[in-house]
LUMGUKOL-153325 format. One line per field, with one value per residue (C-alpha): residue number from 0; residue in three letters; x, y, z. Coordinates in steps of 0.05 Angstrom, whole numbers, plus 5000, padded with zeros to 4 digits. Example, Ala and Ser with C-alpha at 12.3 -4.5 7.8 and 13.67 -1.06 7.14 Angstrom:
# residues 2
num: 0 / 1
residuo: Ala / Ser
xx: 5246 / 5273
yy: 4910 / 4979
zz: 5156 / 5143
***
This chain:
# residues 467
num: 0 / 1 / 2 / 3 / 4 / 5 / 6 / 7 / 8 / 9 / 10 / 11 / 12 / 13 / 14 / 15 / 16 / 17 / 18 / 19 / 20 / 21 / 22 / 23 / 24 / 25 / 26 / 27 / 28 / 29 / 30 / 31 / 32 / 33 / 34 / 35 / 36 / 37 / 38 / 39 / 40 / 41 / 42 / 43 / 44 / 45 / 46 / 47 / 48 / 49 / 50 / 51 / 52 / 53 / 54 / 55 / 56 / 57 / 58 / 59 / 60 / 61 / 62 / 63 / 64 / 65 / 66 / 67 / 68 / 69 / 70 / 71 / 72 / 73 / 74 / 75 / 76 / 77 / 78 / 79 / 80 / 81 / 82 / 83 / 84 / 85 / 86 / 87 / 88 / 89 / 90 / 91 / 92 / 93 / 94 / 95 / 96 / 97 / 98 / 99 / 100 / 101 / 102 / 103 / 104 / 105 / 106 / 107 / 108 / 109 / 110 / 111 / 112 / 113 / 114 / 115 / 116 / 117 / 118 / 119 / 120 / 121 / 122 / 123 / 124 / 125 / 126 / 127 / 128 / 129 / 130 / 131 / 132 / 133 / 134 / 135 / 136 / 137 / 138 / 139 / 140 / 141 / 142 / 143 / 144 / 145 / 146 / 147 / 148 / 149 / 150 / 151 / 152 / 153 / 154 / 155 / 156 / 157 / 158 / 159 / 160 / 161 / 162 / 163 / 164 / 165 / 166 / 167 / 168 / 169 / 170 / 171 / 172 / 173 / 174 / 175 / 176 / 177 / 178 / 179 / 180 / 181 / 182 / 183 / 184 / 185 / 186 / 187 / 188 / 189 / 190 / 191 / 192 / 193 / 194 / 195 / 196 / 197 / 198 / 199 / 200 / 201 / 202 / 203 / 204 / 205 / 206 / 207 / 208 / 209 / 210 / 211 / 212 / 213 / 214 / 215 / 216 / 217 / 218 / 219 / 220 / 221 / 222 / 223 / 224 / 225 / 226 / 227 / 228 / 229 / 230 / 231 / 232 / 233 / 234 / 235 / 236 / 237 / 238 / 239 / 240 / 241 / 242 / 243 / 244 / 245 / 246 / 247 / 248 / 249 / 250 / 251 / 252 / 253 / 254 / 255 / 256 / 257 / 258 / 259 / 260 / 261 / 262 / 263 / 264 / 265 / 266 / 267 / 268 / 269 / 270 / 271 / 272 / 273 / 274 / 275 / 276 / 277 / 278 / 279 / 280 / 281 / 282 / 283 / 284 / 285 / 286 / 287 / 288 / 289 / 290 / 291 / 292 / 293 / 294 / 295 / 296 / 297 / 298 / 299 / 300 / 301 / 302 / 303 / 304 / 305 / 306 / 307 / 308 / 309 / 310 / 311 / 312 / 313 / 314 / 315 / 316 / 317 / 318 / 319 / 320 / 321 / 322 / 323 / 324 / 325 / 326 / 327 / 328 / 329 / 330 / 331 / 332 / 333 / 334 / 335 / 336 / 337 / 338 / 339 / 340 / 341 / 342 / 343 / 344 / 345 / 346 / 347 / 348 / 349 / 350 / 351 / 352 / 353 / 354 / 355 / 356 / 357 / 358 / 359 / 360 / 361 / 362 / 363 / 364 / 365 / 366 / 367 / 368 / 369 / 370 / 371 / 372 / 373 / 374 / 375 / 376 / 377 / 378 / 379 / 380 / 381 / 382 / 383 / 384 / 385 / 386 / 387 / 388 / 389 / 390 / 391 / 392 / 393 / 394 / 395 / 396 / 397 / 398 / 399 / 400 / 401 / 402 / 403 / 404 / 405 / 406 / 407 / 408 / 409 / 410 / 411 / 412 / 413 / 414 / 415 / 416 / 417 / 418 / 419 / 420 / 421 / 422 / 423 / 424 / 425 / 426 / 427 / 428 / 429 / 430 / 431 / 432 / 433 / 434 / 435 / 436 / 437 / 438 / 439 / 440 / 441 / 442 / 443 / 444 / 445 / 446 / 447 / 448 / 449 / 450 / 451 / 452 / 453 / 454 / 455 / 456 / 457 / 458 / 459 / 460 / 461 / 462 / 463 / 464 / 465 / 466
residuo: Unk / Unk / Unk / Unk / Unk / Unk / Unk / Unk / Unk / Unk / Unk / Unk / Unk / Unk / Unk / Unk / Unk / Unk / Unk / Unk / Unk / Unk / Unk / Unk / Unk / Unk / Unk / Unk / Unk / Unk / Unk / Unk / Unk / Unk / Unk / Unk / Unk / Unk / Unk / Unk / Unk / Unk / Unk / Unk / Unk / Unk / Unk / Unk / Unk / Unk / Unk / Unk / Unk / Unk / Unk / Unk / Unk / Unk / Unk / Unk / Unk / Unk / Unk / Unk / Unk / Unk / Unk / Unk / Unk / Unk / Unk / Unk / Unk / Unk / Unk / Unk / Unk / Unk / Unk / Unk / Unk / Unk / Unk / Unk / Unk / Unk / Unk / Unk / Unk / Unk / Unk / Unk / Unk / Unk / Unk / Unk / Unk / Unk / Unk / Unk / Unk / Unk / Unk / Unk / Unk / Unk / Unk / Unk / Unk / Unk / Unk / Unk / Unk / Unk / Unk / Unk / Unk / Unk / Unk / Unk / Unk / Unk / Unk / Unk / Unk / Unk / Unk / Unk / Unk / Unk / Unk / Unk / Unk / Unk / Unk / Unk / Unk / Unk / Unk / Unk / Unk / Unk / Unk / Unk / Unk / Unk / Unk / Unk / Unk / Unk / Unk / Unk / Unk / Unk / Unk / Unk / Unk / Unk / Unk / Unk / Unk / Unk / Unk / Unk / Unk / Unk / Unk / Unk / Unk / Unk / Unk / Unk / Unk / Unk / Unk / Unk / Unk / Unk / Unk / Unk / Unk / Unk / Unk / Unk / Unk / Unk / Unk / Unk / Unk / Unk / Unk / Unk / Unk / Unk / Unk / Unk / Unk / Unk / Unk / Unk / Unk / Unk / Unk / Unk / Unk / Unk / Unk / Unk / Unk / Unk / Unk / Unk / Unk / Unk / Unk / Unk / Unk / Unk / Unk / Unk / Unk / Unk / Unk / Unk / Unk / Unk / Unk / Unk / Unk / Unk / Unk / Unk / Unk / Unk / Unk / Unk / Unk / Unk / Unk / Unk / Unk / Unk / Unk / Unk / Unk / Unk / Unk / Unk / Unk / Unk / Unk / Unk / Unk / Unk / Unk / Unk / Unk / Unk / Unk / Unk / Unk / Unk / Unk / Unk / Unk / Unk / Unk / Unk / Unk / Unk / Unk / Unk / Unk / Unk / Unk / Unk / Unk / Unk / Unk / Unk / Unk / Unk / Unk / Unk / Unk / Unk / Unk / Unk / Unk / Unk / Unk / Unk / Unk / Unk / Unk / Unk / Unk / Unk / Unk / Unk / Unk / Unk / Unk / Unk / Unk / Unk / Unk / Unk / Unk / Unk / Unk / Unk / Unk / Unk / Unk / Unk / Unk / Unk / Unk / Unk / Unk / Unk / Unk / Unk / Unk / Unk / Unk / Unk / Unk / Unk / Unk / Unk / Unk / Unk / Unk / Unk / Unk / Unk / Unk / Unk / Unk / Unk / Unk / Unk / Unk / Unk / Unk / Unk / Unk / Unk / Unk / Unk / Unk / Unk / Unk / Unk / Unk / Unk / Unk / Unk / Unk / Unk / Unk / Unk / Unk / Unk / Unk / Unk / Unk / Unk / Unk / Unk / Unk / Unk / Unk / Unk / Unk / Unk / Unk / Unk / Unk / Unk / Unk / Unk / Unk / Unk / Unk / Unk / Unk / Unk / Unk / Unk / Unk / Unk / Unk / Unk / Unk / Unk / Unk / Unk / Unk / Unk / Unk / Unk / Unk / Unk / Unk / Unk / Unk / Unk / Unk / Unk / Unk / Unk / Unk / Unk / Unk / Unk / Unk / Unk / Unk / Unk / Unk / Unk / Unk / Unk / Unk / Unk / Unk / Unk / Unk / Unk / Unk / Unk / Unk / Unk / Unk / Unk / Unk / Unk / Unk / Unk / Unk / Unk / Unk / Unk / Unk / Unk / Unk / Unk / Unk / Unk / Unk / Unk / Unk / Unk / Unk / Unk / Unk / Unk / Unk / Unk / Unk / Unk / Unk / Unk / Unk
xx: 6896 / 6821 / 6787 / 6721 / 6747 / 6748 / 6689 / 6632 / 6571 / 6510 / 6441 / 6457 / 6453 / 6514 / 6506 / 6504 / 6564 / 6602 / 6582 / 6609 / 6674 / 6681 / 6669 / 6721 / 6771 / 6755 / 6769 / 6834 / 6853 / 6839 / 6883 / 6939 / 6933 / 6938 / 6998 / 7031 / 7018 / 7047 / 7109 / 7116 / 7109 / 7162 / 7208 / 7194 / 7209 / 7272 / 7294 / 7278 / 7318 / 7378 / 7374 / 7369 / 7428 / 7468 / 7450 / 7468 / 7537 / 7549 / 7526 / 7573 / 7631 / 7614 / 7611 / 7681 / 7710 / 7670 / 7686 / 7647 / 7582 / 7590 / 7538 / 7486 / 7502 / 7498 / 7428 / 7410 / 7440 / 7398 / 7337 / 7358 / 7369 / 7300 / 7272 / 7308 / 7283 / 7213 / 7221 / 7247 / 7184 / 7144 / 7183 / 7170 / 7096 / 7098 / 7137 / 7084 / 7031 / 7071 / 7077 / 7002 / 6992 / 7041 / 7003 / 6940 / 6973 / 6996 / 6924 / 6906 / 6909 / 6970 / 6967 / 6975 / 7033 / 7068 / 7054 / 7081 / 7144 / 7151 / 7138 / 7193 / 7240 / 7217 / 7228 / 7299 / 7311 / 7283 / 7328 / 7387 / 7366 / 7358 / 7429 / 7453 / 7415 / 7448 / 7515 / 7496 / 7471 / 7538 / 7575 / 7528 / 7544 / 7618 / 7607 / 7566 / 7622 / 7671 / 7625 / 7618 / 7694 / 7700 / 7646 / 7686 / 7747 / 7707 / 7681 / 7752 / 7774 / 7714 / 7731 / 7803 / 7776 / 7731 / 7790 / 7831 / 7775 / 7768 / 7843 / 7837 / 7777 / 7817 / 7876 / 7829 / 7799 / 7868 / 7885 / 7819 / 7837 / 7906 / 7875 / 7824 / 7880 / 7920 / 7859 / 7850 / 7924 / 7919 / 7858 / 7893 / 7954 / 7909 / 7873 / 7940 / 7964 / 7899 / 7908 / 7979 / 7954 / 7902 / 7954 / 8001 / 7945 / 7926 / 7999 / 8005 / 7942 / 7967 / 8034 / 7998 / 7953 / 8011 / 8049 / 7990 / 7987 / 8061 / 8050 / 7993 / 8034 / 8091 / 8044 / 8012 / 8081 / 8108 / 8049 / 8056 / 8131 / 8133 / 8088 / 8132 / 8196 / 8171 / 8149 / 8217 / 8251 / 8206 / 8223 / 8297 / 8290 / 8253 / 8307 / 8363 / 8328 / 8306 / 8232 / 8208 / 8174 / 8142 / 8116 / 8087 / 8016 / 8043 / 8087 / 8027 / 7989 / 8048 / 8058 / 7986 / 7998 / 8059 / 8019 / 7962 / 8010 / 8045 / 7976 / 7967 / 8033 / 8017 / 7951 / 7984 / 8041 / 7993 / 7949 / 8008 / 8038 / 7971 / 7957 / 8026 / 8014 / 7946 / 7979 / 8035 / 7986 / 8015 / 7956 / 7925 / 7861 / 7858 / 7787 / 7749 / 7675 / 7649 / 7584 / 7586 / 7529 / 7569 / 7633 / 7601 / 7559 / 7621 / 7658 / 7600 / 7598 / 7673 / 7670 / 7609 / 7651 / 7691 / 7630 / 7599 / 7662 / 7648 / 7575 / 7552 / 7507 / 7518 / 7462 / 7468 / 7412 / 7403 / 7348 / 7378 / 7413 / 7465 / 7496 / 7558 / 7598 / 7671 / 7713 / 7780 / 7763 / 7819 / 7806 / 7730 / 7742 / 7786 / 7732 / 7678 / 7724 / 7746 / 7673 / 7655 / 7717 / 7695 / 7624 / 7652 / 7698 / 7641 / 7587 / 7570 / 7558 / 7489 / 7486 / 7472 / 7510 / 7472 / 7507 / 7464 / 7476 / 7423 / 7418 / 7398 / 7404 / 7458 / 7497 / 7503 / 7500 / 7539 / 7518 / 7544 / 7499 / 7510 / 7472 / 7533 / 7556 / 7549 / 7589 / 7576 / 7554 / 7617 / 7660 / 7621 / 7659 / 7728 / 7723 / 7742 / 7800 / 7870 / 7906 / 7842 / 7813 / 7750 / 7761 / 7790 / 7738 / 7688 / 7731 / 7742 / 7790 / 7797 / 7858 / 7874 / 7913 / 7856 / 7874 / 7827 / 7765 / 7808 / 7834 / 7763 / 7740 / 7800 / 7789 / 7714 / 7728 / 7780 / 7724 / 7683 / 7640 / 7633 / 7621 / 7571 / 7555 / 7494 / 7503 / 7473 / 7506 / 7476 / 7436 / 7488 / 7520 / 7508 / 7565 / 7543 / 7591 / 7565 / 7596 / 7577 / 7542 / 7590 / 7632 / 7700 / 7715 / 7789 / 7799 / 7866 / 7869 / 7829 / 7828 / 7834 / 7780 / 7782 / 7768 / 7840 / 7861 / 7798 / 7810 / 7880 / 7853 / 7802 / 7856 / 7896 / 7837 / 7809 / 7878 / 7869 / 7807 / 7825 / 7784
yy: 4651 / 4636 / 4703 / 4670 / 4647 / 4718 / 4746 / 4762 / 4719 / 4761 / 4739 / 4678 / 4664 / 4662 / 4587 / 4575 / 4619 / 4580 / 4514 / 4538 / 4561 / 4496 / 4456 / 4497 / 4485 / 4411 / 4410 / 4447 / 4399 / 4340 / 4372 / 4385 / 4314 / 4286 / 4330 / 4307 / 4235 / 4247 / 4279 / 4220 / 4171 / 4210 / 4208 / 4134 / 4121 / 4163 / 4121 / 4058 / 4086 / 4099 / 4029 / 4003 / 4047 / 4020 / 3949 / 3964 / 3991 / 3929 / 3886 / 3923 / 3914 / 3840 / 3837 / 3869 / 3812 / 3754 / 3744 / 3678 / 3713 / 3775 / 3754 / 3739 / 3804 / 3841 / 3813 / 3835 / 3903 / 3910 / 3892 / 3943 / 3996 / 3982 / 3988 / 4054 / 4078 / 4057 / 4093 / 4154 / 4153 / 4146 / 4205 / 4246 / 4232 / 4248 / 4312 / 4331 / 4318 / 4358 / 4417 / 4415 / 4412 / 4470 / 4512 / 4496 / 4514 / 4580 / 4600 / 4577 / 4616 / 4632 / 4563 / 4539 / 4587 / 4557 / 4489 / 4512 / 4536 / 4469 / 4437 / 4480 / 4456 / 4386 / 4398 / 4423 / 4361 / 4321 / 4359 / 4344 / 4272 / 4274 / 4302 / 4246 / 4198 / 4230 / 4219 / 4148 / 4142 / 4170 / 4120 / 4067 / 4090 / 4086 / 4016 / 3999 / 4025 / 3982 / 3923 / 3939 / 3943 / 3877 / 3850 / 3875 / 3841 / 3778 / 3787 / 3797 / 3734 / 3698 / 3722 / 3699 / 3633 / 3628 / 3642 / 3591 / 3541 / 3555 / 3546 / 3481 / 3459 / 3477 / 3437 / 3379 / 3385 / 3385 / 3324 / 3293 / 3307 / 3278 / 3218 / 3211 / 3217 / 3165 / 3120 / 3130 / 3117 / 3054 / 3032 / 3048 / 3009 / 2951 / 2955 / 2956 / 2897 / 2860 / 2878 / 2854 / 2790 / 2783 / 2798 / 2748 / 2696 / 2713 / 2709 / 2641 / 2618 / 2649 / 2614 / 2549 / 2559 / 2578 / 2517 / 2473 / 2510 / 2496 / 2423 / 2420 / 2456 / 2409 / 2350 / 2381 / 2393 / 2325 / 2286 / 2308 / 2310 / 2239 / 2216 / 2253 / 2228 / 2156 / 2160 / 2188 / 2131 / 2082 / 2114 / 2110 / 2036 / 2023 / 2060 / 2021 / 1954 / 1967 / 1961 / 2028 / 1999 / 1942 / 1989 / 2041 / 2037 / 2044 / 2102 / 2138 / 2128 / 2152 / 2212 / 2232 / 2225 / 2270 / 2322 / 2318 / 2329 / 2386 / 2419 / 2408 / 2440 / 2498 / 2510 / 2508 / 2554 / 2602 / 2607 / 2619 / 2672 / 2707 / 2708 / 2736 / 2790 / 2808 / 2813 / 2857 / 2900 / 2881 / 2841 / 2879 / 2866 / 2870 / 2894 / 2888 / 2890 / 2820 / 2781 / 2746 / 2699 / 2673 / 2665 / 2623 / 2582 / 2562 / 2542 / 2497 / 2465 / 2454 / 2414 / 2372 / 2314 / 2314 / 2314 / 2259 / 2217 / 2226 / 2205 / 2275 / 2321 / 2397 / 2446 / 2518 / 2570 / 2645 / 2697 / 2738 / 2721 / 2776 / 2819 / 2861 / 2881 / 2897 / 2841 / 2806 / 2747 / 2701 / 2715 / 2705 / 2639 / 2617 / 2636 / 2596 / 2536 / 2536 / 2534 / 2479 / 2440 / 2444 / 2422 / 2362 / 2344 / 2341 / 2309 / 2236 / 2197 / 2212 / 2282 / 2347 / 2412 / 2476 / 2538 / 2600 / 2672 / 2723 / 2796 / 2839 / 2907 / 2939 / 2874 / 2803 / 2739 / 2676 / 2617 / 2545 / 2497 / 2424 / 2373 / 2341 / 2330 / 2404 / 2446 / 2451 / 2517 / 2524 / 2520 / 2571 / 2628 / 2602 / 2573 / 2640 / 2653 / 2648 / 2583 / 2555 / 2488 / 2451 / 2388 / 2333 / 2284 / 2322 / 2321 / 2246 / 2229 / 2301 / 2343 / 2417 / 2474 / 2517 / 2577 / 2568 / 2600 / 2655 / 2671 / 2670 / 2720 / 2766 / 2767 / 2781 / 2838 / 2867 / 2871 / 2910 / 2848 / 2795 / 2720 / 2686 / 2614 / 2578 / 2506 / 2450 / 2384 / 2327 / 2376 / 2413 / 2481 / 2543 / 2592 / 2660 / 2711 / 2782 / 2828 / 2901 / 2917 / 2968 / 2979 / 3009 / 3057 / 3039 / 2964 / 2939 / 2876 / 2839 / 2765 / 2707 / 2665 / 2608 / 2537 / 2515 / 2566 / 2552 / 2477 / 2488 / 2530 / 2476 / 2423 / 2466 / 2484 / 2413 / 2380 / 2363 / 2319 / 2246 / 2191
zz: 5013 / 5011 / 5018 / 5030 / 5098 / 5125 / 5086 / 5134 / 5127 / 5114 / 5128 / 5170 / 5244 / 5288 / 5299 / 5225 / 5216 / 5269 / 5237 / 5171 / 5202 / 5241 / 5177 / 5140 / 5196 / 5195 / 5120 / 5131 / 5186 / 5140 / 5086 / 5137 / 5164 / 5093 / 5080 / 5144 / 5125 / 5055 / 5086 / 5135 / 5077 / 5037 / 5098 / 5107 / 5033 / 5038 / 5097 / 5057 / 4999 / 5043 / 5070 / 4998 / 4978 / 5037 / 5019 / 4947 / 4967 / 5010 / 4951 / 4904 / 4951 / 4956 / 4880 / 4876 / 4918 / 4890 / 4816 / 4813 / 4838 / 4794 / 4743 / 4796 / 4833 / 4767 / 4758 / 4829 / 4815 / 4752 / 4793 / 4847 / 4794 / 4766 / 4837 / 4847 / 4780 / 4800 / 4867 / 4831 / 4788 / 4852 / 4882 / 4821 / 4829 / 4903 / 4888 / 4837 / 4889 / 4940 / 4892 / 4882 / 4958 / 4967 / 4917 / 4955 / 5022 / 4992 / 4986 / 5057 / 5122 / 5165 / 5194 / 5124 / 5117 / 5178 / 5152 / 5085 / 5119 / 5152 / 5085 / 5054 / 5108 / 5094 / 5020 / 5034 / 5075 / 5018 / 4969 / 5014 / 5015 / 4940 / 4934 / 4978 / 4933 / 4872 / 4905 / 4919 / 4848 / 4822 / 4865 / 4837 / 4766 / 4781 / 4809 / 4747 / 4703 / 4743 / 4734 / 4659 / 4654 / 4688 / 4642 / 4582 / 4611 / 4616 / 4546 / 4520 / 4558 / 4530 / 4460 / 4469 / 4495 / 4434 / 4388 / 4425 / 4420 / 4345 / 4337 / 4376 / 4334 / 4271 / 4296 / 4313 / 4243 / 4213 / 4255 / 4232 / 4160 / 4170 / 4204 / 4147 / 4096 / 4135 / 4136 / 4061 / 4050 / 4092 / 4053 / 3988 / 4012 / 4033 / 3966 / 3930 / 3971 / 3955 / 3882 / 3885 / 3916 / 3861 / 3808 / 3840 / 3841 / 3769 / 3750 / 3783 / 3747 / 3682 / 3690 / 3704 / 3643 / 3599 / 3626 / 3606 / 3539 / 3525 / 3544 / 3494 / 3441 / 3452 / 3444 / 3382 / 3351 / 3369 / 3342 / 3268 / 3273 / 3299 / 3241 / 3191 / 3222 / 3224 / 3152 / 3131 / 3169 / 3132 / 3065 / 3083 / 3099 / 3033 / 2994 / 3027 / 3018 / 2945 / 2962 / 2935 / 2875 / 2913 / 2969 / 2921 / 2951 / 3022 / 3000 / 2971 / 3036 / 3078 / 3033 / 3045 / 3120 / 3115 / 3077 / 3128 / 3186 / 3150 / 3144 / 3218 / 3234 / 3188 / 3223 / 3292 / 3271 / 3236 / 3299 / 3345 / 3299 / 3290 / 3365 / 3377 / 3325 / 3357 / 3426 / 3398 / 3358 / 3290 / 3264 / 3206 / 3167 / 3091 / 3082 / 3017 / 2998 / 2986 / 2985 / 3053 / 3032 / 2973 / 3013 / 3069 / 3021 / 2979 / 3043 / 3064 / 2995 / 2998 / 3063 / 3043 / 3018 / 3082 / 3127 / 3086 / 3098 / 3172 / 3162 / 3178 / 3139 / 3133 / 3115 / 3093 / 3098 / 3091 / 3092 / 3034 / 2969 / 2972 / 3026 / 3009 / 3070 / 3084 / 3115 / 3109 / 3065 / 3088 / 3162 / 3157 / 3120 / 3178 / 3228 / 3192 / 3179 / 3253 / 3276 / 3227 / 3248 / 3321 / 3302 / 3266 / 3325 / 3375 / 3332 / 3326 / 3262 / 3235 / 3265 / 3227 / 3224 / 3207 / 3178 / 3171 / 3149 / 3171 / 3149 / 3210 / 3173 / 3215 / 3223 / 3196 / 3237 / 3217 / 3261 / 3263 / 3301 / 3318 / 3359 / 3388 / 3460 / 3480 / 3530 / 3605 / 3635 / 3676 / 3613 / 3573 / 3607 / 3590 / 3520 / 3487 / 3536 / 3509 / 3526 / 3558 / 3536 / 3555 / 3596 / 3552 / 3577 / 3534 / 3472 / 3475 / 3417 / 3393 / 3408 / 3408 / 3438 / 3463 / 3420 / 3361 / 3392 / 3423 / 3354 / 3326 / 3380 / 3367 / 3291 / 3300 / 3348 / 3300 / 3249 / 3300 / 3314 / 3367 / 3379 / 3425 / 3444 / 3469 / 3490 / 3531 / 3549 / 3508 / 3464 / 3423 / 3413 / 3370 / 3357 / 3328 / 3297 / 3289 / 3236 / 3223 / 3157 / 3129 / 3066 / 3052 / 2995 / 2993 / 2990 / 3014 / 2972 / 2919 / 2935 / 2888 / 2920 / 2870 / 2892 / 2892 / 2946 / 2986 / 2984 / 3010 / 3068 / 3084 / 3087 / 3136 / 3181 / 3183 / 3190 / 3264 / 3250 / 3237 / 3206
***
């Protein structure tokens, strides 16, 4: 209690004393009024809280029966819980203020004591209400637990649904993979069918080409055989009629024709046999180290008399005097003679044929150039193909099987080299054989490259050119 309230006032008038007491009473009245207002506000808030708790119970019951609205109610419940928490904080603040006011009332007069008693009763009521609130809060916790349980159930269902979806996605991926594999298989099957179609078309073309080749071969075989057979019949007639001595000049001429056609048959048979060996993998090279410049120059010199008889000139040139490389002498001679033979076939009287050997360090080039009728661009891609032959309209009176250049290409490639052609219709052609510049330490054969053997080779390789 405030002792100053009852302490006598000394030295002041009665009026002043009354004014002071009245002022102190007014102050106490204001404090009591504020305390009453605070208690009323607390009661009002408690009433509001009970209404909120009732609404919350109703909301929880509604949540229990409405599964579709649970998430929204849960959000509302969270908001309500936050509001209750906020109100609890407010209550705690009010309670703190009330404790302070009670302490102040304790020191006031008896009126304050009565008011304090009332306040104690009010506090008990508030405590009771707080207990009720705790019960409501416990019920709310139970409801929240129920809601949490239901949320866990939902989460488990959601997890099961996610697993089911993953399984479905996996199955769909497997189906996608199977579909992709099926598409690839179909594409592969389509590709194989297309390849089969191409192979069938190529086979038809190959059969047609081989058919044409065999027709050409038959013609090439029949032509010399007919000449030989006719000459033999003529000799038989001379023998039976006793005209051998009188027909000596004709017999010499016919004997030369027989020999020429025998050479032609030998060339044809050699080419067919060699191509068959190359296809079967039995064609072997007999490599030896030789001067390629000397070999080609001697071949050119050997055919000079023949080209002159055709009113053609042949020129040899080189950028070195000697180049020793490993090659099959017989096979390279056949290559050069075949290219010269082609140049003669497609040249007109008065034309020139140029044979050149060039040292390019790592390889050697042998080129045969003519200024004859030339080859069309569309035919350049097929002239080296087996059994292919350029249109007969270009060859005029020349004949052939279409295997000579194919054999030349195969022999060059077996040496590790290649062959190339540049040509223009009406201008001429240049065939270039490239051989690697290398030597062998173990030579397979030493050749007898005397003029007699070379002349025999020339007669065979040029046997299909007629005067």
